[in-house]
C-alpha positions as CSV (number, residue, x, y, z in Angstrom):
1,M,-31.9,-18.1,-12.6
2,L,-32.6,-15.0,-10.2
3,G,-32.6,-11.3,-11.1
4,L,-32.4,-9.1,-8.4
5,L,-32.8,-5.0,-8.5
6,I,-30.6,-2.8,-6.4
7,K,-29.3,0.9,-5.9
8,E,-26.2,2.2,-6.1
9,K,-25.7,2.3,-2.6
10,E,-27.2,-1.1,-2.0
11,K,-25.0,-2.4,-4.5
12,L,-21.7,-0.4,-2.6
13,E,-22.9,-2.1,0.8
14,I,-22.2,-5.6,-1.2
15,Q,-19.4,-4.8,-2.0
16,Y,-18.1,-3.4,1.1
17,L,-19.6,-6.6,2.7
18,L,-18.1,-9.2,0.6
19,K,-14.6,-7.2,0.5
20,R,-14.6,-7.4,4.4
21,E,-15.1,-11.6,4.4
22,M,-12.9,-12.3,1.9
23,D,-10.1,-10.3,3.4
24,E,-11.4,-12.0,6.6
25,I,-10.4,-15.5,5.0
26,L,-7.5,-14.8,3.4
27,H,-5.7,-13.6,6.9
28,D,-7.2,-16.9,8.3
29,L,-5.9,-19.1,5.5
30,R,-2.6,-17.8,6.5
31,D,-3.1,-18.8,10.1
32,P,-1.0,-22.2,10.9
33,R,-3.5,-23.1,13.8
34,I,-6.0,-23.4,11.6
35,D,-6.8,-27.3,10.5
36,H,-6.3,-28.1,6.9
37,I,-9.9,-29.1,6.6
38,V,-11.1,-25.7,8.1
39,K,-9.2,-24.1,5.4
40,R,-10.5,-26.3,2.4
41,A,-14.1,-25.0,3.8
42,M,-13.0,-21.7,3.8
43,K,-11.7,-21.9,0.2
44,E,-15.0,-23.1,-0.9
45,R,-16.8,-20.6,1.1
46,Y,-14.1,-17.7,-0.5
47,K,-15.2,-19.2,-4.2
48,I,-18.8,-18.2,-3.5
49,L,-18.0,-15.2,-2.2
50,F,-15.7,-14.4,-5.2
51,S,-18.0,-15.0,-7.8
52,L,-20.8,-12.9,-5.9
53,F,-18.0,-10.5,-5.9
54,T,-17.5,-10.5,-9.5
55,R,-21.2,-9.9,-10.4
56,V,-21.3,-6.4,-8.3
57,A,-17.8,-4.9,-8.6
58,P,-15.7,-3.6,-11.3
59,H,-13.1,-5.9,-12.7
60,N,-10.1,-3.9,-11.3
61,E,-11.3,-4.3,-7.9
62,C,-12.0,-8.2,-9.1
63,V,-8.5,-8.7,-9.9
64,N,-7.3,-7.6,-6.4
65,Y,-9.5,-10.4,-4.7
66,I,-8.3,-13.3,-7.2
67,I,-6.7,-15.8,-4.3
68,P,-3.1,-15.8,-4.5
69,T,-2.2,-19.2,-6.2
70,K,0.2,-20.2,-3.5
71,V,-2.8,-19.7,-0.6
72,M,-4.9,-22.3,-2.5
73,K,-2.4,-25.1,-2.8
74,E,-1.3,-24.9,1.2
75,S,-3.0,-27.3,3.4
C-alpha cells in the first residue's frame, strides 16, 4: 500500500484528468467502428481509472461515472 499527500488544487486536477479520460473512453465505447477486442481493453482501463477516481472524488460525482450496464455488455 502506498500513501500520497497532495494539495486540494492537485486533487481537483487529478479529478479533472480522470473525468476527461473516462469521458473519452465512454464516447469511444459507443463507436461501432472499434473492434470488440480493443473495447475490452478500454473497459479494463476504465475500471482502473474509475477505481482511482473513487479515491479522490466525492460520492455524488462518482455516481455519474458508473459505467452503464448496456455499454459493459456490448462487444
